[in-house]
N, C-alpha and C positions, 0 to 999 in steps of 0.2 A: 368775610370783611374784605373789601377792596380798598386798601389804604391809599393808594395813589389816585384812585378815582375821586377821593375827597379833594384833591387839588385840581384834577383835570376838569371836574364839572364846572368850575368857575369860568372856564374858557369856552364852554359849549354855546353860550349866548353871544350874539353879535354886540350886545351891550355890556360885555364883561368889564370894560373899563369903568363904566358908571357904577356897577355893583361893587367893584373893588374900591372905588373912590369913596363910596358910602361907608364901607368897612374901615377905611382909613380915617375919615373925618369924624364919624360918630363918637368914638372913644375920647375925642378931645373935648366933648361937651359932657361935663360931669353928670352922672346919674341919668339925666334925661336922654342924652345921646346913647348911653349904654342900653337904656330901655328900648329906644327906637331900634337899635341893632338887634336886640333880643326879639323884638316883634317881627323884624324881617327874617330872623333865623327860623321862627316857628311858622312863618308864611312859607318858607322853603320846605321845612320838614313836613308840614301838613299837606302841601301841594304834591310833594313827591310821594307821600303815602297814599293820597287819594288818586292821583294820576300815575299809575304805574308806568315805569320806563319813559317818563316825560322829562323835559328839561325843567330846571328850577326857575321860578318866576324872577323877573328883574326887579330891582329896587325902583320904586315909584315915589317921587317926591310929593305927588298929590295925595299919598296915603300916609303921610307922616303921623297924623293923629291916630290912625288905625294901628300903625306899628307901635306907637307909644303905649296905647292901651293893651295891645297884644303882648308887649314885653314887660308890662307892669308886674304881673303876678310871678312869672318865672324869675325876674330880677329880685323881687322882694323875698320870695321863698329861698332863693339861693343865698341871699344876704343873711337871712335869719338862721339858716342851717349852718352857715359858716362862722357865726359868732362864737360858739363854744370852742371851735377849733382854733380860732384866732387867739383866744386866751392861752391855749396850749402852746402855740408858737411863741407868744410873748413870754411865757414862763421859761421856755427853753432858751430863748435869747438872753433873758435876765440871768439864768444860771451860767451861761457861757461868759457873760461879762463879769459876773461876780467871781467866777473861777480865775479869771485873769487878774482882777484887781487884788484879790487876797493871796495870790501866789507870790512866793518870794521871787527875787530877780533870777535866781538860778532855775526855779521851777517854771517861770513864765514861758520860756521857749518850749519846754516839754508840753505844758498845758495847751499852748497854741497849736503845736504840731499834732497833738492827739485830739483835742476838742474840735478843731475846725472840720476835719474830715468826718468825725463822729456826728457833729452838729448837722452837717449837710446830708449825711446818710439818714439821720432821723427825720429831718425835714422832708426828704424825698419820700420816705416810707409813709409819713403822715399825709403828704400830698396825694399819694396814690390812694390811700384809704378815703381821704376827703372826696376825691373824684369819683370813687365807686359809689359813695353815698349821694353826692350832689347830682350825678347824672340822672337817676330815676326821679329825684325830686324835681329837677328842672324840667324834664320831659313831661311829667304829669301836670305840673303847674302851667306849662305853656300850652299843652294840647287841650286841657280841660278849661283853662282860663278861670281856675278856682284855686285860691290860696289854701283853703282847708284840705282839699283833696290831694294836694301836693305831698302831704306828710302821711300818706297811707302806709303803715308799717308792713301790711301784708304785701303790697305792691313792691315796696323797696326790697324786702327780703326775697320775693320771687324773682325780681329783675336781677338782683345781685347773684342769686344762685345760678341763674341761667347764662348770664353773659359777663360775669365779673372778670374772667381772663381777658376777653376781648376789650373790656373797658380799660383795663390796665395797659394792654398792648397799644390801644388807641392813644392813650395819654403819652406813653413812652415814644410812640411814633411822632406825635405832635411836638414833643419836647426836642427830639433829635432833629427833626426836619426844621423846626424853628431856629435851632442853632445854626444849621447850614445856611438857611435863607438870610438870617441876620448877618452872618459873616459875609455873604455875597453883597448884602446891602451896605455894609460898612466899607467894603472895597469900592463901592460906587460913591465915594465921598459922603457916606452916611445918608445920602438921599434915599437909597433903596431900602433903608431900614423900615420906613413907614409902609411901603407897599408889601414888604415881607410880613409885617405884623397883620395887615389887613387880610392877606392871603391865608395866613395861619388861622385867623378867626373864622373865615368862611369854611376852611377845611374842617374845623371843629364842628361847625353846624352840620355839615354833611356826615361826619362820623356819628353824631348823635342820631341822625336819621338811620344810618346803617345799623347802629346798635339796637334801635327800637324795632326795626324790621327783623333783625336776627332774633331778637327776643320773641317776637310773634311766631316766627318760623319754628322755634323750639317749644311751642305750646304755651307761650305767655298769654296773660289776660289782656285784651285790647284796652287801651285807654279810651274812655268815653269822650269823643270829640265834641266840642261846642258846636251846635248847629250853625252852618254858614248862612250868611244873608243871601237871599235869592236875587241873582242878577244874571245877565246874559252870559257872563264869563263862566258861570258855574253850571250851566245847563248840561254840559257834556261830562260832568264829573261822575264817576262811578259811585254808587252808594256804598260806602264802607263804614258809615257811622253805625255804631251799635249802642242801644240803650244801656245805660249802666244798670247792673243788677240791683234789684230792689233793696237788698240787704247789704249792699257793698260788695267789694271784690271778695270772692271766696278763695281760700288757699287752693293751690293746684290739686291737692289730694282729695278735696271735697267736690271738685267739678266732675 
């Protein structure tokens, strides 16, 4: 894993400002904008996978409909998988509030001092677990463009077994670097907060790509890519598409 590469790749393109601007603006459009950004994310991931050692594609406003459709299933799969964990977060927050409300005046200070750090530690631990599960689901939904295939238990278990440490480290790296970039952004009269958020988002996409490539290097099962449309831009793409196994992905020990 090359964590700093996740940020440096953004500036490889002469049109890096356009790409960054897209990552800044899209989240301001609820749902649809996020789907468009996810579609661009998987355009990056698939292109880097197909064209080894190449630069990531630039954001193209003429392909907004393609990005929207490309980001539909990974966004929906990620949302559905997050729902149960959202209830867990809500229950924890409710317990935290009730603990303060029903504590006596003398106990409230103690409850607050104890429960606030405990609450955030539990939330951080759950966030790490959520990320470990959501990463393979998101990757599989985005690369197959199939909602049903996103929830392959065999793939999720295999991906987690092979790269769970790197997945956790990638999230911690993004969290720490986002704090630094946000602090710098706030120092620039808060204007720099938005470019910082966009940069972190693009870095996350590249880290997803790195995690998938690392998973394959360690003997993981390739995700069956959706066949690309035939056009002039695709003529020089190496053929890396593999037909999905007829009976689904087999566990590593059966291959």
